[in-house]
N, C-alpha and C positions, 0 to 999 in steps of 0.2 A: 174616610168615614174609617170606623174600626170592628173588628170579629173579635166576639167575646168569644171566648174557649167549656165550655158547658163539660161537664167530667160525662169520660165514655165517650167524648162526640170525635169522641181524637179520629188517623185510620187507623183499622185491625190490624192487629200483627195479624202477623204473612207463619204460614202454618212453614213446621220444617222441613227441607225438603228430603226429598226421600233417598238414600244414597240403595242408588238401582245404580244396576252395570248392564248397558246395554247390552254385548258380548253375550249375558248369559242368562236375560230376558226373553221367553217365545218369545217367536213370531203371531202377529198381531192381525187377524183381518178384519175388514169392514165386514156387520152383521148380509149385506148385498152376497161379501165375497161369501162367507160363512153359506151364509141361503143356497148358492151359485155353486160350491162346495160339493154337498149336503144331498142338493139332491143329485149333481153327476152318481155321486161315491155310487149314496146305495137306490139308488136309478127307482126313487120314489116322489110323487105327485106333491111333494106338502107345498102352502102356498108360504109366499109370501110372506102375510093377513099372517097365516098360524106360527111361525117362525119368528118372527118378532116380539110375538104375545107368548113361546114358549122362554124371548126376555128377557121380556119386562116381570113376566112367570120367578124369573129367576133360574127355569127348567133347563137354558143354554147359561155357564157360565159366558156370563159378560163381563169386563171392561169400563168404567167411566174413567175417563182422561177429561175434564172440564165440560165441554160437551158432547164431548164424542163417545161414539160408543164401540169399542172394538173386544174380540170374541179371540182368547188363546190358538193359538194350532193343537194344542195337547186336547182343551179338550169338546176339541169340535171331536176332534177324533175321537175320542172315548166314544161323543154321542154319532155321530154316524158306526160301531162296533156295537153302545144298543139298540138301531136301529136296522142297522141286520140281521140281530138277534133275533125282533122282534118284538121288541120293549117296548107297551106305551107308557108316550110319555105324557 
């Protein structure tokens, strides 16, 4: 049995790989760990569901790598400062 190829049915081209230097990339945290650090450093009682909602709404900067989501440390530090200053998100 032979297969016929339709136009556009071939493999999709891969996106070019980003030229990232791991040594200069900021450390990343999982949302669960970022939420724990936020609660400990601010003393606030922020529910995990609220933190995940902030991530999905873009109120917390996040990076998606495949199916995984990560929070950069600098973004978490900024969020901690905003919470300590009393800013509402």
